[in-house]
VEXDOVO-841421 format. One record per residue (C-alpha): residue number from 1; x, y, z. Coordinates in steps of 0.2 Angstrom, whole numbers, plus 2048, in hexadecimal, padded with zeros to 3 digits. Example, Ala and Ser with C-alpha at 12.3 -4.5 7.8 and 13.67 -1.06 7.14 Angstrom:
BEGIN
<r><n>1</n><u>83E</u><v>7EA</v><w>827</w></r>
<r><n>2</n><u>844</u><v>7FB</v><w>824</w></r>
//
This chain:
BEGIN
<r><n>1</n><u>DDB</u><v>552</v><w>BA9</w></r>
<r><n>2</n><u>DCE</u><v>545</v><w>BAE</w></r>
<r><n>3</n><u>DD6</u><v>535</v><w>BB6</w></r>
<r><n>4</n><u>DD9</u><v>527</v><w>BAB</w></r>
<r><n>5</n><u>DCC</u><v>51C</v><w>BB2</w></r>
<r><n>6</n><u>DBE</u><v>528</v><w>BAD</w></r>
<r><n>7</n><u>DC6</u><v>52E</v><w>B9C</w></r>
<r><n>8</n><u>DC2</u><v>51D</v><w>B94</w></r>
<r><n>9</n><u>DB0</u><v>51B</v><w>B9B</w></r>
<r><n>10</n><u>DA3</u><v>519</v><w>B8D</w></r>
<r><n>11</n><u>D92</u><v>512</v><w>B8C</w></r>
<r><n>12</n><u>D87</u><v>508</v><w>B80</w></r>
<r><n>13</n><u>D75</u><v>50E</v><w>B84</w></r>
<r><n>14</n><u>D73</u><v>50A</v><w>B97</w></r>
<r><n>15</n><u>D82</u><v>4FE</v><w>B97</w></r>
<r><n>16</n><u>D91</u><v>507</v><w>B9F</w></r>
<r><n>17</n><u>DA2</u><v>501</v><w>B99</w></r>
<r><n>18</n><u>DB3</u><v>504</v><w>BA2</w></r>
<r><n>19</n><u>DBA</u><v>508</v><w>B91</w></r>
<r><n>20</n><u>DB5</u><v>506</v><w>B7E</w></r>
<r><n>21</n><u>DBF</u><v>4F6</v><w>B7B</w></r>
<r><n>22</n><u>DB5</u><v>4E6</v><w>B77</w></r>
<r><n>23</n><u>DBC</u><v>4D6</v><w>B70</w></r>
<r><n>24</n><u>DB2</u><v>4D1</v><w>B61</w></r>
<r><n>25</n><u>DA8</u><v>4C1</v><w>B60</w></r>
<r><n>26</n><u>DB1</u><v>4B3</v><w>B57</w></r>
<r><n>27</n><u>DC2</u><v>4B8</v><w>B5C</w></r>
<r><n>28</n><u>DC1</u><v>4B6</v><w>B6F</w></r>
<r><n>29</n><u>DB7</u><v>4A6</v><w>B72</w></r>
<r><n>30</n><u>DAF</u><v>4A6</v><w>B83</w></r>
<r><n>31</n><u>DBF</u><v>4AE</v><w>B8B</w></r>
<r><n>32</n><u>DC7</u><v>49F</v><w>B93</w></r>
<r><n>33</n><u>DD7</u><v>49F</v><w>B88</w></r>
<r><n>34</n><u>DD9</u><v>4B2</v><w>B89</w></r>
<r><n>35</n><u>DD7</u><v>4B2</v><w>B9C</w></r>
<r><n>36</n><u>DE7</u><v>4A8</v><w>B9D</w></r>
<r><n>37</n><u>DF0</u><v>4B8</v><w>B94</w></r>
<r><n>38</n><u>DE8</u><v>4C6</v><w>B9F</w></r>
<r><n>39</n><u>DDB</u><v>4CC</v><w>BAB</w></r>
<r><n>40</n><u>DCB</u><v>4CD</v><w>BA0</w></r>
<r><n>41</n><u>DC4</u><v>4DA</v><w>BAC</w></r>
<r><n>42</n><u>DCE</u><v>4E7</v><w>BA3</w></r>
<r><n>43</n><u>DC2</u><v>4E6</v><w>B94</w></r>
<r><n>44</n><u>DB3</u><v>4F1</v><w>B91</w></r>
<r><n>45</n><u>DA8</u><v>4E3</v><w>B8D</w></r>
<r><n>46</n><u>DAA</u><v>4D1</v><w>B84</w></r>
<r><n>47</n><u>DA0</u><v>4CB</v><w>B75</w></r>
<r><n>48</n><u>DA0</u><v>4B8</v><w>B76</w></r>
<r><n>49</n><u>DA1</u><v>4AC</v><w>B68</w></r>
<r><n>50</n><u>D93</u><v>4AC</v><w>B5C</w></r>
<r><n>51</n><u>D85</u><v>4A0</v><w>B62</w></r>
<r><n>52</n><u>D78</u><v>497</v><w>B59</w></r>
<r><n>53</n><u>D69</u><v>48C</v><w>B5E</w></r>
<r><n>54</n><u>D72</u><v>47C</v><w>B5A</w></r>
<r><n>55</n><u>D84</u><v>477</v><w>B5C</w></r>
<r><n>56</n><u>D8E</u><v>47A</v><w>B4B</w></r>
<r><n>57</n><u>D9E</u><v>472</v><w>B45</w></r>
<r><n>58</n><u>DA0</u><v>480</v><w>B38</w></r>
<r><n>59</n><u>DA6</u><v>47F</v><w>B27</w></r>
<r><n>60</n><u>DB3</u><v>473</v><w>B1F</w></r>
<r><n>61</n><u>DC5</u><v>475</v><w>B21</w></r>
<r><n>62</n><u>DCF</u><v>47F</v><w>B1B</w></r>
<r><n>63</n><u>DC6</u><v>48F</v><w>B21</w></r>
<r><n>64</n><u>DD3</u><v>49C</v><w>B24</w></r>
<r><n>65</n><u>DDD</u><v>4A5</v><w>B17</w></r>
<r><n>66</n><u>DEB</u><v>4B1</v><w>B1C</w></r>
<r><n>67</n><u>DEC</u><v>4C3</v><w>B14</w></r>
<r><n>68</n><u>DFD</u><v>4C8</v><w>B19</w></r>
<r><n>69</n><u>DFE</u><v>4D7</v><w>B24</w></r>
<r><n>70</n><u>DED</u><v>4DD</v><w>B20</w></r>
<r><n>71</n><u>DE2</u><v>4CF</v><w>B28</w></r>
<r><n>72</n><u>DDA</u><v>4BF</v><w>B25</w></r>
<r><n>73</n><u>DCB</u><v>4B6</v><w>B1C</w></r>
<r><n>74</n><u>DC1</u><v>4A9</v><w>B26</w></r>
<r><n>75</n><u>DB3</u><v>49E</v><w>B22</w></r>
<r><n>76</n><u>DB1</u><v>496</v><w>B33</w></r>
<r><n>77</n><u>D9F</u><v>494</v><w>B31</w></r>
<r><n>78</n><u>D99</u><v>499</v><w>B43</w></r>
<r><n>79</n><u>DA1</u><v>48A</v><w>B4C</w></r>
<r><n>80</n><u>D99</u><v>48A</v><w>B5D</w></r>
<r><n>81</n><u>D92</u><v>47E</v><w>B6B</w></r>
<r><n>82</n><u>D80</u><v>484</v><w>B69</w></r>
<r><n>83</n><u>D76</u><v>48F</v><w>B75</w></r>
<r><n>84</n><u>D72</u><v>481</v><w>B82</w></r>
<r><n>85</n><u>D85</u><v>47D</v><w>B85</w></r>
<r><n>86</n><u>D89</u><v>490</v><w>B85</w></r>
<r><n>87</n><u>D7C</u><v>492</v><w>B93</w></r>
<r><n>88</n><u>D81</u><v>483</v><w>B9D</w></r>
<r><n>89</n><u>D94</u><v>485</v><w>B9C</w></r>
<r><n>90</n><u>D9C</u><v>492</v><w>B92</w></r>
<r><n>91</n><u>D92</u><v>4A1</v><w>B98</w></r>
<r><n>92</n><u>D94</u><v>49D</v><w>BAB</w></r>
<r><n>93</n><u>DA7</u><v>49A</v><w>BA7</w></r>
<r><n>94</n><u>DA8</u><v>4AC</v><w>B9F</w></r>
<r><n>95</n><u>D9E</u><v>4B3</v><w>BAE</w></r>
<r><n>96</n><u>DAB</u><v>4AC</v><w>BBA</w></r>
<r><n>97</n><u>DBA</u><v>4B3</v><w>BB0</w></r>
<r><n>98</n><u>DB2</u><v>4C4</v><w>BAD</w></r>
<r><n>99</n><u>DA8</u><v>4D0</v><w>BB7</w></r>
<r><n>100</n><u>DA3</u><v>4DD</v><w>BA9</w></r>
<r><n>101</n><u>D96</u><v>4DE</v><w>B9C</w></r>
<r><n>102</n><u>D93</u><v>4CF</v><w>B91</w></r>
<r><n>103</n><u>D8D</u><v>4D0</v><w>B7F</w></r>
<r><n>104</n><u>D85</u><v>4C1</v><w>B78</w></r>
<r><n>105</n><u>D88</u><v>4BF</v><w>B66</w></r>
<r><n>106</n><u>D79</u><v>4B6</v><w>B5E</w></r>
<r><n>107</n><u>D78</u><v>4AE</v><w>B4C</w></r>
<r><n>108</n><u>D6A</u><v>4A4</v><w>B43</w></r>
<r><n>109</n><u>D64</u><v>49D</v><w>B33</w></r>
<r><n>110</n><u>D52</u><v>4A1</v><w>B35</w></r>
<r><n>111</n><u>D47</u><v>4AE</v><w>B3F</w></r>
<r><n>112</n><u>D43</u><v>4A0</v><w>B4B</w></r>
<r><n>113</n><u>D55</u><v>49C</v><w>B4E</w></r>
<r><n>114</n><u>D59</u><v>4AE</v><w>B53</w></r>
<r><n>115</n><u>D49</u><v>4AF</v><w>B5E</w></r>
<r><n>116</n><u>D4D</u><v>49F</v><w>B67</w></r>
<r><n>117</n><u>D5F</u><v>4A3</v><w>B6C</w></r>
<r><n>118</n><u>D5B</u><v>4B5</v><w>B71</w></r>
<r><n>119</n><u>D4D</u><v>4AF</v><w>B7C</w></r>
<r><n>120</n><u>D58</u><v>4A2</v><w>B84</w></r>
<r><n>121</n><u>D64</u><v>4B0</v><w>B89</w></r>
<r><n>122</n><u>D57</u><v>4BC</v><w>B8F</w></r>
<r><n>123</n><u>D58</u><v>4B7</v><w>BA2</w></r>
<r><n>124</n><u>D6B</u><v>4B7</v><w>BA3</w></r>
<r><n>125</n><u>D6F</u><v>4C7</v><w>BAD</w></r>
<r><n>126</n><u>D81</u><v>4C8</v><w>BA8</w></r>
<r><n>127</n><u>D7D</u><v>4C9</v><w>B96</w></r>
<r><n>128</n><u>D7A</u><v>4DC</v><w>B94</w></r>
<r><n>129</n><u>D78</u><v>4DD</v><w>B81</w></r>
<r><n>130</n><u>D73</u><v>4D0</v><w>B73</w></r>
<r><n>131</n><u>D7D</u><v>4D3</v><w>B63</w></r>
<r><n>132</n><u>D73</u><v>4CC</v><w>B55</w></r>
<r><n>133</n><u>D7E</u><v>4C7</v><w>B46</w></r>
<r><n>134</n><u>D73</u><v>4C9</v><w>B36</w></r>
<r><n>135</n><u>D81</u><v>4C3</v><w>B2A</w></r>
<r><n>136</n><u>D7A</u><v>4B1</v><w>B2B</w></r>
<r><n>137</n><u>D71</u><v>4A9</v><w>B1C</w></r>
<r><n>138</n><u>D5E</u><v>4A8</v><w>B1D</w></r>
<r><n>139</n><u>D5C</u><v>495</v><w>B19</w></r>
<r><n>140</n><u>D49</u><v>498</v><w>B16</w></r>
<r><n>141</n><u>D4C</u><v>4A6</v><w>B09</w></r>
<r><n>142</n><u>D58</u><v>49F</v><w>AFD</w></r>
<r><n>143</n><u>D68</u><v>4A1</v><w>B08</w></r>
<r><n>144</n><u>D68</u><v>4B4</v><w>B07</w></r>
<r><n>145</n><u>D70</u><v>4BC</v><w>B16</w></r>
<r><n>146</n><u>D64</u><v>4C5</v><w>B22</w></r>
<r><n>147</n><u>D6F</u><v>4D4</v><w>B22</w></r>
<r><n>148</n><u>D6F</u><v>4D8</v><w>B0F</w></r>
<r><n>149</n><u>D5E</u><v>4E0</v><w>B0E</w></r>
<r><n>150</n><u>D55</u><v>4ED</v><w>B1A</w></r>
<r><n>151</n><u>D45</u><v>4E2</v><w>B1A</w></r>
<r><n>152</n><u>D4E</u><v>4D2</v><w>B20</w></r>
<r><n>153</n><u>D58</u><v>4DB</v><w>B2D</w></r>
<r><n>154</n><u>D49</u><v>4E4</v><w>B34</w></r>
<r><n>155</n><u>D40</u><v>4D3</v><w>B34</w></r>
<r><n>156</n><u>D4D</u><v>4CC</v><w>B3F</w></r>
<r><n>157</n><u>D4E</u><v>4DB</v><w>B4A</w></r>
<r><n>158</n><u>D3B</u><v>4DB</v><w>B4D</w></r>
<r><n>159</n><u>D3B</u><v>4C8</v><w>B51</w></r>
<r><n>160</n><u>D49</u><v>4C9</v><w>B5E</w></r>
<r><n>161</n><u>D42</u><v>4D9</v><w>B66</w></r>
<r><n>162</n><u>D32</u><v>4CF</v><w>B6A</w></r>
<r><n>163</n><u>D3B</u><v>4C2</v><w>B74</w></r>
<r><n>164</n><u>D48</u><v>4CB</v><w>B7E</w></r>
<r><n>165</n><u>D49</u><v>4DA</v><w>B8A</w></r>
<r><n>166</n><u>D5C</u><v>4DB</v><w>B87</w></r>
<r><n>167</n><u>D63</u><v>4E9</v><w>B7D</w></r>
<r><n>168</n><u>D64</u><v>4E3</v><w>B6B</w></r>
<r><n>169</n><u>D73</u><v>4E8</v><w>B60</w></r>
<r><n>170</n><u>D72</u><v>4E3</v><w>B4E</w></r>
<r><n>171</n><u>D83</u><v>4DE</v><w>B46</w></r>
<r><n>172</n><u>D83</u><v>4E4</v><w>B34</w></r>
<r><n>173</n><u>D8B</u><v>4DD</v><w>B25</w></r>
<r><n>174</n><u>D95</u><v>4E8</v><w>B1A</w></r>
<r><n>175</n><u>D91</u><v>4DE</v><w>B0A</w></r>
<r><n>176</n><u>D83</u><v>4E9</v><w>B05</w></r>
<r><n>177</n><u>D7F</u><v>4F8</v><w>AFA</w></r>
<r><n>178</n><u>D78</u><v>503</v><w>B07</w></r>
<r><n>179</n><u>D7C</u><v>500</v><w>B19</w></r>
<r><n>180</n><u>D73</u><v>50F</v><w>B1F</w></r>
<r><n>181</n><u>D62</u><v>509</v><w>B19</w></r>
<r><n>182</n><u>D65</u><v>4F9</v><w>B22</w></r>
<r><n>183</n><u>D6B</u><v>501</v><w>B32</w></r>
<r><n>184</n><u>D5C</u><v>50D</v><w>B32</w></r>
<r><n>185</n><u>D50</u><v>4FE</v><w>B2F</w></r>
<r><n>186</n><u>D57</u><v>4F5</v><w>B3E</w></r>
<r><n>187</n><u>D55</u><v>504</v><w>B49</w></r>
<r><n>188</n><u>D43</u><v>507</v><w>B44</w></r>
<r><n>189</n><u>D40</u><v>4F5</v><w>B47</w></r>
<r><n>190</n><u>D46</u><v>4F6</v><w>B59</w></r>
<r><n>191</n><u>D59</u><v>4F4</v><w>B5A</w></r>
<r><n>192</n><u>D61</u><v>4FD</v><w>B69</w></r>
<r><n>193</n><u>D71</u><v>4FE</v><w>B60</w></r>
<r><n>194</n><u>D7C</u><v>4F9</v><w>B52</w></r>
<r><n>195</n><u>D8D</u><v>4F0</v><w>B4F</w></r>
<r><n>196</n><u>D96</u><v>4F2</v><w>B3F</w></r>
<r><n>197</n><u>D9E</u><v>4EC</v><w>B35</w></r>
<r><n>198</n><u>D9F</u><v>4D9</v><w>B33</w></r>
<r><n>199</n><u>DAC</u><v>4D1</v><w>B27</w></r>
<r><n>200</n><u>DAD</u><v>4D6</v><w>B15</w></r>
<r><n>201</n><u>DAB</u><v>4C7</v><w>B09</w></r>
<r><n>202</n><u>DBC</u><v>4C2</v><w>B02</w></r>
<r><n>203</n><u>DC6</u><v>4B4</v><w>AF9</w></r>
<r><n>204</n><u>DD8</u><v>4AD</v><w>AF7</w></r>
<r><n>205</n><u>DDE</u><v>4A1</v><w>AEA</w></r>
<r><n>206</n><u>DEC</u><v>495</v><w>AEB</w></r>
<r><n>207</n><u>DF5</u><v>498</v><w>ADB</w></r>
<r><n>208</n><u>DFF</u><v>488</v><w>ADB</w></r>
<r><n>209</n><u>DF0</u><v>47D</v><w>ADF</w></r>
<r><n>210</n><u>DE5</u><v>488</v><w>AD4</w></r>
<r><n>211</n><u>DD7</u><v>487</v><w>AE1</w></r>
<r><n>212</n><u>DCF</u><v>493</v><w>AEE</w></r>
<r><n>213</n><u>DD9</u><v>492</v><w>AFF</w></r>
<r><n>214</n><u>DC9</u><v>491</v><w>B09</w></r>
<r><n>215</n><u>DBE</u><v>481</v><w>B06</w></r>
<r><n>216</n><u>DAF</u><v>48C</v><w>B07</w></r>
<r><n>217</n><u>DB6</u><v>496</v><w>AF8</w></r>
<r><n>218</n><u>DB2</u><v>4A7</v><w>B00</w></r>
<r><n>219</n><u>DB3</u><v>4AE</v><w>B12</w></r>
<r><n>220</n><u>DB3</u><v>4BD</v><w>B1D</w></r>
<r><n>221</n><u>DC1</u><v>4C9</v><w>B1B</w></r>
<r><n>222</n><u>DC6</u><v>4D1</v><w>B2B</w></r>
<r><n>223</n><u>DD5</u><v>4DB</v><w>B32</w></r>
<r><n>224</n><u>DDF</u><v>4EB</v><w>B2F</w></r>
<r><n>225</n><u>DDA</u><v>4EC</v><w>B1D</w></r>
<r><n>226</n><u>DC8</u><v>4EF</v><w>B20</w></r>
<r><n>227</n><u>DCA</u><v>4FD</v><w>B2C</w></r>
<r><n>228</n><u>DC6</u><v>50B</v><w>B20</w></r>
<r><n>229</n><u>DB7</u><v>502</v><w>B1A</w></r>
<r><n>230</n><u>DB0</u><v>500</v><w>B2C</w></r>
<r><n>231</n><u>DB4</u><v>512</v><w>B30</w></r>
<r><n>232</n><u>DAB</u><v>518</v><w>B21</w></r>
<r><n>233</n><u>D9B</u><v>50D</v><w>B25</w></r>
<r><n>234</n><u>D9B</u><v>512</v><w>B37</w></r>
<r><n>235</n><u>D9C</u><v>524</v><w>B33</w></r>
<r><n>236</n><u>D8E</u><v>523</v><w>B26</w></r>
<r><n>237</n><u>D82</u><v>51A</v><w>B32</w></r>
<r><n>238</n><u>D87</u><v>526</v><w>B40</w></r>
<r><n>239</n><u>D84</u><v>535</v><w>B36</w></r>
<r><n>240</n><u>D73</u><v>52F</v><w>B2F</w></r>
<r><n>241</n><u>D6C</u><v>529</v><w>B3F</w></r>
<r><n>242</n><u>D72</u><v>539</v><w>B49</w></r>
<r><n>243</n><u>D75</u><v>530</v><w>B5A</w></r>
<r><n>244</n><u>D64</u><v>526</v><w>B5A</w></r>
<r><n>245</n><u>D6D</u><v>517</v><w>B60</w></r>
<r><n>246</n><u>D7F</u><v>512</v><w>B66</w></r>
<r><n>247</n><u>D8B</u><v>50A</v><w>B59</w></r>
<r><n>248</n><u>D99</u><v>4FD</v><w>B5D</w></r>
<r><n>249</n><u>DA6</u><v>500</v><w>B4F</w></r>
<r><n>250</n><u>DB0</u><v>4F1</v><w>B4A</w></r>
<r><n>251</n><u>DBB</u><v>4EC</v><w>B3B</w></r>
<r><n>252</n><u>DCE</u><v>4EC</v><w>B3A</w></r>
<r><n>253</n><u>DD1</u><v>4F5</v><w>B4B</w></r>
<r><n>254</n><u>DE3</u><v>4F2</v><w>B51</w></r>
<r><n>255</n><u>DE9</u><v>501</v><w>B5B</w></r>
<r><n>256</n><u>DE3</u><v>50F</v><w>B67</w></r>
<r><n>257</n><u>DE4</u><v>51B</v><w>B58</w></r>
<r><n>258</n><u>DD7</u><v>510</v><w>B4F</w></r>
<r><n>259</n><u>DCC</u><v>510</v><w>B5E</w></r>
<r><n>260</n><u>DCC</u><v>523</v><w>B5F</w></r>
<r><n>261</n><u>DC9</u><v>524</v><w>B4C</w></r>
<r><n>262</n><u>DBA</u><v>518</v><w>B4D</w></r>
<r><n>263</n><u>DB2</u><v>522</v><w>B5B</w></r>
<r><n>264</n><u>DB5</u><v>532</v><w>B52</w></r>
<r><n>265</n><u>DAB</u><v>52A</v><w>B44</w></r>
<r><n>266</n><u>D9D</u><v>527</v><w>B4F</w></r>
<r><n>267</n><u>DA0</u><v>517</v><w>B59</w></r>
<r><n>268</n><u>D9C</u><v>517</v><w>B6C</w></r>
<r><n>269</n><u>DA7</u><v>507</v><w>B6E</w></r>
<r><n>270</n><u>DB1</u><v>4FC</v><w>B63</w></r>
<r><n>271</n><u>DB4</u><v>4E9</v><w>B61</w></r>
<r><n>272</n><u>DC5</u><v>4E2</v><w>B5D</w></r>
<r><n>273</n><u>DC5</u><v>4D2</v><w>B53</w></r>
<r><n>274</n><u>DD2</u><v>4CC</v><w>B47</w></r>
<r><n>275</n><u>DE0</u><v>4D5</v><w>B51</w></r>
<r><n>276</n><u>DDC</u><v>4C9</v><w>B60</w></r>
<r><n>277</n><u>DE2</u><v>4BA</v><w>B56</w></r>
<r><n>278</n><u>DF3</u><v>4C0</v><w>B52</w></r>
<r><n>279</n><u>DF6</u><v>4CA</v><w>B62</w></r>
<r><n>280</n><u>DEC</u><v>4C3</v><w>B71</w></r>
<r><n>281</n><u>DF2</u><v>4D2</v><w>B7B</w></r>
<r><n>282</n><u>DEB</u><v>4DF</v><w>B6F</w></r>
<r><n>283</n><u>DDC</u><v>4E4</v><w>B7A</w></r>
<r><n>284</n><u>DE5</u><v>4E8</v><w>B8A</w></r>
<r><n>285</n><u>DF3</u><v>4F0</v><w>B80</w></r>
<r><n>286</n><u>DE6</u><v>4FC</v><w>B78</w></r>
<r><n>287</n><u>DDE</u><v>500</v><w>B89</w></r>
<r><n>288</n><u>DEF</u><v>504</v><w>B90</w></r>
<r><n>289</n><u>DF3</u><v>50F</v><w>B82</w></r>
<r><n>290</n><u>DE3</u><v>518</v><w>B80</w></r>
<r><n>291</n><u>DE5</u><v>525</v><w>B8F</w></r>
<r><n>292</n><u>DF6</u><v>529</v><w>B89</w></r>
<r><n>293</n><u>DEF</u><v>52D</v><w>B77</w></r>
<r><n>294</n><u>DE1</u><v>537</v><w>B7E</w></r>
<r><n>295</n><u>DEC</u><v>542</v><w>B88</w></r>
<r><n>296</n><u>DF7</u><v>545</v><w>B79</w></r>
<r><n>297</n><u>DE7</u><v>54A</v><w>B6F</w></r>
<r><n>298</n><u>DE1</u><v>555</v><w>B7E</w></r>
<r><n>299</n><u>DD1</u><v>54B</v><w>B7F</w></r>
<r><n>300</n><u>DC9</u><v>54B</v><w>B91</w></r>
<r><n>301</n><u>DBD</u><v>53C</v><w>B8F</w></r>
<r><n>302</n><u>DBC</u><v>530</v><w>B81</w></r>
<r><n>303</n><u>DA9</u><v>532</v><w>B80</w></r>
<r><n>304</n><u>DAC</u><v>544</v><w>B7B</w></r>
<r><n>305</n><u>DB2</u><v>53F</v><w>B6A</w></r>
<r><n>306</n><u>DA4</u><v>533</v><w>B65</w></r>
<r><n>307</n><u>D9E</u><v>539</v><w>B54</w></r>
<r><n>308</n><u>DA8</u><v>549</v><w>B53</w></r>
<r><n>309</n><u>DAC</u><v>546</v><w>B41</w></r>
//
């Protein structure tokens, strides 16, 4: 049996990871709080908080709704300090705390927004991948999210491809009819990889107040309950693209078993989101558990199972 260090190694294109476990953007901040809990260097990579051109306060409160043991709904609204503050303070802090690959999650409300933020990140050596969140509304096109049509998704991809030499991974929304056509359009437009899925649109109602729990009415549902949806979509895209680009799988992953299942579906690595919020130790726990599980399953290297189903 291969030693445990090499069992977990995987890669996203040219970027080598110690293991496939990546904290998802929006659930890990810039690493400062989590670094008080454990050594971040055990992680495969880190996707930092979604960053926009300007600082954003986010949506009005309340913006979180619990969904029992199955997850949560959030409408945080991309609260972040803006790209200039990230470059000046937040990214240098993360670089001091963590020596592995950094993934920059980027959001925008116009093509120009996306281009500006990606261009500003282009010369940061430690940023190895730019993860482009296309679930944001296009304010110049009636508020329709960029990720809901193949044409709009491809437009964003082509635009950011022009301004950065970094690998670009497009983070896809599940709130669409045909995720395969959107994935294919992004790859044809120059994406180096894909990340899926983002949150599923959901709602909760306070039956005593007879009002939506979230001030924004609707929000993104994440957590355990969306895992089968995420698994299906990752597999659909992986089968359709037949290994053209690497896929980061995310959505409801909470255990080592979930990681293996997601990689069998076609993911080369995984992002863990909502689970970080109710168990800050979930990532190191999964990393510790994975070699034991692989041994039980008689798997020599985790890379060997990518897309086996």
